[in-house]
MIMI-787554 format. One record per residue (C-alpha): x negated, y, z negated; residue number from 1; residue in three letters. Coordinates in pm, whole numbers, padded with zeros to 5 digits. Layout:
LONU, X, Y, Z, NUM, ALA $
...
This chain:
LONU, 06486, 19771, -11172, 1, MET $
LONU, 06194, 19921, -11372, 2, ASP $
LONU, 06257, 20287, -11460, 3, ILE $
LONU, 05893, 20362, -11450, 4, PHE $
LONU, 05874, 20248, -11096, 5, GLU $
LONU, 05930, 20608, -10971, 6, LYS $
LONU, 05627, 20714, -11179, 7, CYS $
LONU, 05401, 20540, -10934, 8, ARG $
LONU, 05590, 20552, -10591, 9, THR $
LONU, 05755, 20896, -10590, 10, SER $
LONU, 05652, 21126, -10296, 11, SER $
LONU, 05557, 21391, -10520, 12, GLU $
LONU, 05309, 21145, -10717, 13, MET $
LONU, 05173, 21033, -10383, 14, GLN $
LONU, 05084, 21393, -10306, 15, GLU $
LONU, 04923, 21451, -10629, 16, VAL $
LONU, 04706, 21140, -10576, 17, LYS $
LONU, 04594, 21244, -10231, 18, GLN $
LONU, 04507, 21606, -10351, 19, ALA $
LONU, 04307, 21455, -10621, 20, LYS $
LONU, 04122, 21207, -10403, 21, GLU $
LONU, 04051, 21493, -10150, 22, ALA $
LONU, 03918, 21714, -10410, 23, GLY $
LONU, 04200, 21990, -10356, 24, PHE $
LONU, 04393, 21925, -10683, 25, TYR $
LONU, 04433, 22268, -10854, 26, PRO $
LONU, 04583, 22208, -11164, 27, PHE $
LONU, 04500, 22105, -11522, 28, PHE $
LONU, 04137, 22239, -11474, 29, ARG $
LONU, 03979, 22238, -11833, 30, PRO $
LONU, 03850, 22565, -11971, 31, VAL $
LONU, 03547, 22523, -12200, 32, SER $
LONU, 03525, 22888, -12335, 33, THR $
LONU, 03758, 23146, -12471, 34, ALA $
LONU, 04008, 23284, -12228, 35, GLU $
LONU, 03786, 23605, -12128, 36, ASP $
LONU, 03708, 23785, -11816, 37, THR $
LONU, 03459, 23486, -11759, 38, GLU $
LONU, 03500, 23155, -11855, 39, VAL $
LONU, 03326, 22812, -11796, 40, VAL $
LONU, 03530, 22539, -11578, 41, ILE $
LONU, 03386, 22205, -11535, 42, GLU $
LONU, 03041, 22338, -11609, 43, GLY $
LONU, 03056, 22628, -11372, 44, GLN $
LONU, 03066, 22982, -11486, 45, LYS $
LONU, 03347, 23171, -11319, 46, MET $
LONU, 03539, 23499, -11303, 47, LEU $
LONU, 03884, 23454, -11456, 48, MET $
LONU, 04171, 23616, -11233, 49, LEU $
LONU, 04440, 23383, -11349, 50, GLY $
LONU, 04492, 23454, -11706, 51, SER $
LONU, 04797, 23643, -11878, 52, ASN $
LONU, 04562, 23770, -12133, 53, ASN $
LONU, 04641, 24135, -11988, 54, TYR $
LONU, 04497, 24344, -12252, 55, LEU $
LONU, 04218, 24133, -12325, 56, GLY $
LONU, 04285, 24079, -12698, 57, LEU $
LONU, 04212, 23691, -12725, 58, THR $
LONU, 03865, 23783, -12793, 59, THR $
LONU, 03924, 24110, -12998, 60, HIS $
LONU, 03742, 24094, -13338, 61, PRO $
LONU, 04052, 24199, -13534, 62, LYS $
LONU, 04281, 23950, -13381, 63, VAL $
LONU, 04039, 23654, -13433, 64, LYS $
LONU, 03947, 23748, -13785, 65, GLN $
LONU, 04318, 23775, -13861, 66, ALA $
LONU, 04375, 23418, -13737, 67, GLY $
LONU, 04064, 23302, -13940, 68, ILE $
LONU, 04204, 23463, -14274, 69, ASP $
LONU, 04554, 23324, -14245, 70, ALA $
LONU, 04396, 22972, -14200, 71, ILE $
LONU, 04203, 23046, -14516, 72, LYS $
LONU, 04505, 23156, -14723, 73, LYS $
LONU, 04785, 22943, -14570, 74, TYR $
LONU, 04616, 22647, -14409, 75, GLY $
LONU, 04659, 22527, -14054, 76, SER $
LONU, 05040, 22467, -14056, 77, SER $
LONU, 05357, 22554, -14197, 78, SER $
LONU, 05457, 22171, -14213, 79, CYS $
LONU, 05818, 22224, -14151, 80, GLY $
LONU, 06129, 22401, -13987, 81, SER $
LONU, 06207, 22765, -14042, 82, ARG $
LONU, 06557, 22640, -14176, 83, PHE $
LONU, 06373, 22429, -14455, 84, LEU $
LONU, 06040, 22496, -14587, 85, ASN $
LONU, 05864, 22623, -14285, 86, GLY $
LONU, 05937, 23016, -14334, 87, THR $
LONU, 05644, 23173, -14470, 88, LEU $
LONU, 05626, 23550, -14592, 89, ASP $
LONU, 05412, 23605, -14258, 90, LEU $
LONU, 05714, 23507, -14053, 91, HIS $
LONU, 05922, 23754, -14205, 92, LYS $
LONU, 05637, 24042, -14188, 93, GLU $
LONU, 05604, 23952, -13849, 94, LEU $
LONU, 05958, 23977, -13758, 95, GLU $
LONU, 06008, 24309, -13948, 96, GLN $
LONU, 05704, 24437, -13753, 97, ARG $
LONU, 05815, 24342, -13417, 98, LEU $
LONU, 06165, 24477, -13476, 99, ALA $
LONU, 06008, 24810, -13560, 100, ASN $
LONU, 05772, 24788, -13266, 101, PHE $
LONU, 06065, 24708, -13029, 102, LEU $
LONU, 06282, 24983, -13191, 103, LYS $
LONU, 06557, 24703, -13282, 104, ARG $
LONU, 06754, 24616, -13572, 105, GLU $
LONU, 06604, 24261, -13618, 106, ALA $
LONU, 06388, 24030, -13468, 107, ALA $
LONU, 06347, 23631, -13483, 108, LEU $
LONU, 06029, 23437, -13407, 109, VAL $
LONU, 06012, 23091, -13238, 110, PHE $
LONU, 05724, 22855, -13208, 111, SER $
LONU, 05699, 22919, -12829, 112, THR $
LONU, 05855, 23162, -12563, 113, GLY $
LONU, 06011, 22868, -12387, 114, PHE $
LONU, 06194, 22774, -12704, 115, GLN $
LONU, 06284, 23133, -12766, 116, THR $
LONU, 06516, 23126, -12445, 117, ASN $
LONU, 06618, 22770, -12470, 118, LEU $
LONU, 06748, 22831, -12829, 119, GLY $
LONU, 06874, 23189, -12787, 120, SER $
LONU, 07055, 23137, -12459, 121, ILE $
LONU, 07216, 22816, -12548, 122, SER $
LONU, 07338, 22954, -12882, 123, ALA $
LONU, 07513, 23270, -12726, 124, ILE $
LONU, 07649, 23094, -12428, 125, ILE $
LONU, 07926, 22877, -12535, 126, GLU $
LONU, 08230, 22692, -12359, 127, LYS $
LONU, 08411, 22970, -12219, 128, ASN $
LONU, 08094, 23195, -12163, 129, ASP $
LONU, 07917, 23282, -11836, 130, ILE $
LONU, 07540, 23343, -11784, 131, LEU $
LONU, 07450, 23539, -11458, 132, ILE $
LONU, 07093, 23468, -11356, 133, CYS $
LONU, 06853, 23613, -11116, 134, ASP $
LONU, 06746, 23332, -10883, 135, LYS $
LONU, 06383, 23383, -10961, 136, LEU $
LONU, 06426, 23383, -11335, 137, ASN $
LONU, 06189, 23171, -11539, 138, HIS $
LONU, 06269, 22806, -11612, 139, ALA $
LONU, 06310, 22873, -11977, 140, SER $
LONU, 06624, 23078, -11890, 141, ILE $
LONU, 06779, 22828, -11658, 142, LEU $
LONU, 06709, 22536, -11908, 143, ASP $
LONU, 06873, 22753, -12183, 144, GLY $
LONU, 07168, 22785, -11954, 145, ALA $
LONU, 07176, 22404, -11887, 146, ARG $
LONU, 07156, 22322, -12250, 147, LEU $
LONU, 07460, 22546, -12328, 148, SER $
LONU, 07827, 22444, -12272, 149, TYR $
LONU, 07894, 22757, -12075, 150, GLY $
LONU, 07862, 22827, -11685, 151, LYS $
LONU, 07588, 22963, -11502, 152, MET $
LONU, 07602, 23184, -11189, 153, LYS $
LONU, 07320, 23303, -11003, 154, ARG $
LONU, 07255, 23613, -10767, 155, PHE $
LONU, 06982, 23687, -10499, 156, ARG $
LONU, 06654, 23797, -10635, 157, HIS $
LONU, 06686, 24174, -10738, 158, ASN $
LONU, 06989, 24228, -10543, 159, ASP $
LONU, 07217, 24419, -10732, 160, THR $
LONU, 07488, 24423, -10454, 161, ILE $
LONU, 07499, 24057, -10480, 162, ASP $
LONU, 07495, 24079, -10860, 163, LEU $
LONU, 07818, 24276, -10852, 164, GLU $
LONU, 07975, 24046, -10619, 165, ALA $
LONU, 07907, 23767, -10876, 166, VAL $
LONU, 08030, 23975, -11172, 167, LEU $
LONU, 08372, 24035, -10990, 168, LYS $
LONU, 08424, 23670, -10994, 169, THR $
LONU, 08388, 23639, -11362, 170, CYS $
LONU, 08744, 23630, -11543, 171, PRO $
LONU, 08799, 23925, -11779, 172, ASP $
LONU, 08883, 23671, -12067, 173, ASP $
LONU, 08536, 23496, -12047, 174, GLN $
LONU, 08235, 23619, -12214, 175, GLY $
LONU, 07915, 23718, -11990, 176, ARG $
LONU, 07566, 23794, -12006, 177, MET $
LONU, 07335, 23890, -11739, 178, ILE $
LONU, 06966, 23743, -11804, 179, ALA $
LONU, 06679, 23869, -11615, 180, ILE $
LONU, 06297, 23865, -11611, 181, ASP $
LONU, 06188, 24220, -11680, 182, GLY $
LONU, 05843, 24148, -11479, 183, LEU $
LONU, 05870, 23835, -11258, 184, PHE $
LONU, 05554, 23642, -11324, 185, SER $
LONU, 05479, 23512, -10964, 186, MET $
LONU, 05548, 23802, -10734, 187, GLU $
LONU, 05461, 24062, -11018, 188, GLY $
LONU, 05778, 24297, -10913, 189, ASP $
LONU, 06025, 24455, -11171, 190, LEU $
LONU, 06385, 24377, -11221, 191, ALA $
LONU, 06583, 24706, -11126, 192, PRO $
LONU, 06694, 24749, -11476, 193, LEU $
LONU, 06870, 25088, -11440, 194, PRO $
LONU, 07119, 24959, -11168, 195, GLU $
LONU, 07178, 24629, -11362, 196, ILE $
LONU, 07248, 24793, -11695, 197, VAL $
LONU, 07510, 25023, -11513, 198, LYS $
LONU, 07677, 24720, -11374, 199, LEU $
LONU, 07693, 24533, -11704, 200, ALA $
LONU, 07871, 24834, -11863, 201, LYS $
LONU, 08114, 24836, -11561, 202, ARG $
LONU, 08185, 24470, -11594, 203, TYR $
LONU, 08162, 24450, -11986, 204, ASN $
LONU, 07868, 24233, -11984, 205, SER $
LONU, 07579, 24194, -12205, 206, ARG $
LONU, 07204, 24212, -12092, 207, VAL $
LONU, 06917, 23977, -12199, 208, LEU $
LONU, 06563, 24084, -12064, 209, VAL $
LONU, 06294, 23839, -12064, 210, ASP $
LONU, 05999, 24067, -12091, 211, ASP $
LONU, 05736, 23802, -12146, 212, ALA $
LONU, 05497, 23945, -11911, 213, HIS $
LONU, 05612, 24303, -11960, 214, GLY $
LONU, 05570, 24360, -12335, 215, LEU $
LONU, 05221, 24540, -12417, 216, GLY $
LONU, 05191, 24632, -12036, 217, VAL $
LONU, 05496, 24824, -11935, 218, MET $
LONU, 05596, 25155, -12101, 219, GLY $
LONU, 05422, 25449, -12251, 220, ASP $
LONU, 05398, 25225, -12563, 221, HIS $
LONU, 05399, 24900, -12416, 222, GLY $
LONU, 05768, 24817, -12534, 223, ARG $
LONU, 05817, 24672, -12199, 224, GLY $
LONU, 06011, 24719, -11869, 225, THR $
LONU, 06320, 24868, -12073, 226, ALA $
LONU, 06088, 25132, -12196, 227, GLU $
LONU, 05929, 25179, -11849, 228, HIS $
LONU, 06289, 25253, -11679, 229, PHE $
LONU, 06408, 25445, -12003, 230, GLY $
LONU, 06697, 25203, -12066, 231, VAL $
LONU, 06616, 25048, -12402, 232, GLU $
LONU, 06932, 25134, -12561, 233, LYS $
LONU, 07136, 24981, -12282, 234, ASP $
LONU, 06956, 24635, -12313, 235, VAL $
LONU, 07118, 24413, -12577, 236, ASP $
LONU, 06866, 24149, -12618, 237, LEU $
LONU, 06471, 24168, -12562, 238, VAL $
LONU, 06287, 23822, -12534, 239, MET $
LONU, 05904, 23826, -12545, 240, GLY $
LONU, 05611, 23588, -12563, 241, THR $
LONU, 05286, 23590, -12759, 242, PHE $
LONU, 05063, 23401, -12514, 243, SER $
LONU, 05031, 23703, -12284, 244, LYS $
LONU, 04940, 24033, -12428, 245, SER $
LONU, 04985, 23924, -12807, 246, PHE $
LONU, 04695, 23690, -12752, 247, ALA $
LONU, 04866, 23414, -12953, 248, SER $
LONU, 05138, 23148, -12928, 249, LEU $
LONU, 05508, 23176, -13008, 250, GLY $
LONU, 05813, 23397, -12893, 251, GLY $
LONU, 06049, 23665, -12998, 252, VAL $
LONU, 06417, 23772, -12942, 253, VAL $
LONU, 06511, 24119, -13074, 254, ALA $
LONU, 06844, 24281, -13085, 255, GLY $
LONU, 07138, 24381, -13335, 256, GLU $
LONU, 07111, 24239, -13680, 257, GLN $
LONU, 07434, 24022, -13649, 258, TYR $
LONU, 07353, 23870, -13328, 259, VAL $
LONU, 06996, 23772, -13445, 260, ILE $
LONU, 07157, 23638, -13755, 261, ASP $
LONU, 07387, 23414, -13522, 262, TYR $
LONU, 07094, 23287, -13308, 263, ILE $
LONU, 06913, 23198, -13636, 264, GLN $
LONU, 07180, 22979, -13744, 265, HIS $
LONU, 07284, 22826, -13399, 266, LYS $
LONU, 06948, 22790, -13190, 267, ALA $
LONU, 06857, 22421, -13207, 268, ARG $
LONU, 06492, 22485, -13074, 269, SER $
LONU, 06440, 22695, -13395, 270, LEU $
LONU, 06647, 22454, -13661, 271, ILE $
LONU, 06483, 22154, -13535, 272, PHE $
LONU, 06125, 22246, -13462, 273, SER $
LONU, 05835, 22331, -13674, 274, ALA $
LONU, 05756, 22711, -13733, 275, SER $
LONU, 05482, 22902, -13594, 276, MET $
LONU, 05145, 22850, -13741, 277, THR $
LONU, 05000, 23085, -13989, 278, PRO $
LONU, 04713, 23175, -13767, 279, ALA $
LONU, 04940, 23267, -13479, 280, SER $
LONU, 05157, 23478, -13696, 281, CYS $
LONU, 04863, 23666, -13819, 282, ALA $
LONU, 04715, 23700, -13476, 283, SER $
LONU, 05017, 23863, -13333, 284, VAL $
LONU, 05046, 24108, -13611, 285, LEU $
LONU, 04699, 24204, -13550, 286, ALA $
LONU, 04760, 24235, -13185, 287, ALA $
LONU, 05044, 24469, -13245, 288, VAL $
LONU, 04818, 24679, -13458, 289, ASP $
LONU, 04557, 24703, -13180, 290, VAL $
LONU, 04849, 24770, -12898, 291, ILE $
LONU, 04949, 25065, -13104, 292, GLU $
LONU, 04615, 25189, -13212, 293, SER $
LONU, 04408, 25164, -12882, 294, GLU $
LONU, 04645, 25296, -12614, 295, PRO $
LONU, 04339, 25335, -12386, 296, ASP $
LONU, 04325, 24963, -12347, 297, ARG $
LONU, 04681, 24960, -12155, 298, ARG $
LONU, 04535, 25269, -11948, 299, LYS $
LONU, 04223, 25070, -11849, 300, ARG $
LONU, 04470, 24766, -11757, 301, LEU $
LONU, 04639, 25000, -11523, 302, TRP $
LONU, 04318, 25153, -11393, 303, ASP $
LONU, 04207, 24788, -11302, 304, ASN $
LONU, 04550, 24710, -11146, 305, THR $
LONU, 04541, 25016, -10921, 306, CYS $
LONU, 04181, 24936, -10811, 307, LYS $
LONU, 04264, 24581, -10709, 308, MET $
LONU, 04614, 24674, -10545, 309, MET $
LONU, 04457, 24963, -10342, 310, THR $
LONU, 04159, 24727, -10249, 311, GLY $
LONU, 04353, 24434, -10155, 312, LEU $
LONU, 04606, 24627, -09940, 313, LYS $
LONU, 04301, 24823, -09762, 314, LYS $
LONU, 04156, 24492, -09663, 315, LEU $
LONU, 04501, 24416, -09515, 316, GLY $
LONU, 04628, 24146, -09762, 317, PHE $
LONU, 04994, 24082, -09786, 318, ASP $
LONU, 05068, 24163, -10169, 319, THR $
LONU, 05434, 24122, -10161, 320, GLY $
LONU, 05633, 24381, -10385, 321, THR $
LONU, 05434, 24379, -10686, 322, SER $
LONU, 05425, 24676, -10928, 323, GLU $
LONU, 05231, 24519, -11204, 324, SER $
LONU, 04886, 24351, -11295, 325, PRO $
LONU, 05007, 24036, -11149, 326, VAL $
LONU, 04919, 24081, -10769, 327, ILE $
LONU, 05011, 23795, -10538, 328, PRO $
LONU, 04821, 23710, -10224, 329, ILE $
LONU, 05037, 23549, -09953, 330, VAL $
LONU, 04835, 23299, -09788, 331, VAL $
LONU, 05082, 23100, -09558, 332, GLY $
LONU, 05172, 22713, -09577, 333, ASP $
LONU, 05058, 22440, -09834, 334, LEU $
LONU, 04751, 22332, -09658, 335, TYR $
LONU, 04626, 22674, -09602, 336, GLN $
LONU, 04688, 22774, -09958, 337, GLY $
LONU, 04488, 22469, -10088, 338, LEU $
LONU, 04207, 22542, -09841, 339, PHE $
LONU, 04191, 22908, -09937, 340, VAL $
LONU, 04201, 22836, -10314, 341, TRP $
LONU, 03929, 22602, -10314, 342, LYS $
LONU, 03703, 22824, -10118, 343, LYS $
LONU, 03765, 23096, -10371, 344, ILE $
LONU, 03723, 22850, -10663, 345, PHE $
LONU, 03376, 22739, -10495, 346, GLU $
LONU, 03257, 23093, -10491, 347, LYS $
LONU, 03309, 23140, -10854, 348, GLY $
LONU, 03652, 23303, -10906, 349, ILE $
LONU, 03958, 23129, -11059, 350, TYR $
LONU, 04305, 23217, -10926, 351, VAL $
LONU, 04628, 23037, -10959, 352, ASN $
LONU, 04786, 22861, -10636, 353, VAL $
LONU, 05169, 22885, -10643, 354, VAL $
LONU, 05289, 22598, -10417, 355, LEU $
LONU, 05649, 22476, -10290, 356, PRO $
LONU, 05910, 22437, -10427, 357, PRO $
LONU, 05836, 22731, -10674, 358, ALA $
LONU, 05795, 22941, -10330, 359, VAL $
LONU, 05921, 22876, -09978, 360, PRO $
LONU, 05714, 22649, -09757, 361, ASP $
LONU, 05554, 22928, -09564, 362, ASN $
LONU, 05481, 23144, -09858, 363, ARG $
LONU, 05227, 22987, -10068, 364, VAL $
LONU, 05075, 23251, -10310, 365, LEU $
LONU, 04742, 23302, -10462, 366, LEU $
LONU, 04862, 23464, -10810, 367, ARG $
LONU, 04606, 23684, -10922, 368, THR $
LONU, 04619, 23882, -11269, 369, SER $
LONU, 04397, 24131, -11417, 370, TYR $
LONU, 04304, 24234, -11775, 371, MET $
LONU, 04214, 24557, -11940, 372, ALA $
LONU, 03860, 24411, -12007, 373, THR $
LONU, 03765, 24359, -11639, 374, HIS $
LONU, 03486, 24558, -11543, 375, THR $
LONU, 03437, 24739, -11211, 376, ASP $
LONU, 03137, 24523, -11126, 377, LYS $
LONU, 03367, 24190, -11169, 378, GLN $
LONU, 03642, 24365, -10964, 379, LEU $
LONU, 03403, 24477, -10685, 380, ASP $
LONU, 03275, 24106, -10675, 381, PHE $
LONU, 03628, 23978, -10650, 382, ALA $
LONU, 03713, 24213, -10370, 383, LEU $
LONU, 03413, 24110, -10172, 384, ASN $
LONU, 03496, 23739, -10207, 385, VAL $
LONU, 03840, 23781, -10113, 386, PHE $
LONU, 03742, 23986, -09808, 387, GLU $
LONU, 03496, 23717, -09703, 388, GLU $
LONU, 03745, 23427, -09747, 389, VAL $
LONU, 04030, 23628, -09604, 390, GLY $
LONU, 03836, 23672, -09288, 391, ARG $
LONU, 03719, 23326, -09274, 392, GLU $
LONU, 04090, 23182, -09279, 393, PHE $
LONU, 04240, 23449, -09088, 394, GLY $
LONU, 04433, 23611, -09354, 395, LEU $
LONU, 04304, 23964, -09255, 396, ILE $
LONU, 04141, 24095, -08949, 397, LYS $
């Protein structure tokens, strides 16, 4: 049997083919400009409501210039693993800067956010250990668990009663760690961290918070959901990515020095992968400077978030349980979702459509997300389009 046969005949690929032929394929649409509030996709100027560029820093002059200057000094690549020749002084500077920013003893940077979870979790969770996961955790957490030699147990989304029931099944002689998203990237809701850290203490468990979408956004200083809830000292490891608020590419895990040292010497995705590029490191350093020196940027993000949340709910849309700049619009089944997405796309707005199996069959979402740099005029235009399309498809009365 030809191992490649499934690439042609699987039901999933047949659906992809049909969607492309019908003009309803929503993925891998090439963007021809910078990821800003407005972009050009396939020659069409569009309002971008699907980016994770929450603070709008990808086009900030300081961030762009830092990347340019780093290439001039260091070239385009480190050309090696952190373990060997690939550690630049920029990597060490960035790690110290992020440790200070996150109020942690130490930090370690990886080439991507996915690699950060993959490497950190698989390093910590060994044969007699247990990783306890929210069922809606990011795929990188789940894959980190699969790569480890330990066990993974899961609890219902944001259900601390179910979490406690799972913790009770964990033997006392086995190490355990609760891993959760701080801000869930599809629904925009927050993990109930105060209750989770209480349970962690009660059942002798460590806590890792994946704050990929929370850093820069949540908390008075942008340190994430743990700062937002006032439980930073109760969270053992904080993970973050640079492709969202930090306007770059890479990831970080931060915690106590001895734990970070252990991950640094055990994480296969760090040891066997090339390090962050100089430009990526420098742009993150500049982004942290901007986050700390321009707090009004975060205020503007939340003003925009409140405007859209209020406007969408007033129109009658179902926005789920979002508490963040990620605001889903529930549209129904697969075909309804694709029809609504295409109509909005044709009217000049880019949003992300979230399809099964990422969501239940009857809960297809339009994932909208907002930036500090969106203008009131742009957001008013979006609300008008959402209202028009929502009425056309019966999503609102």
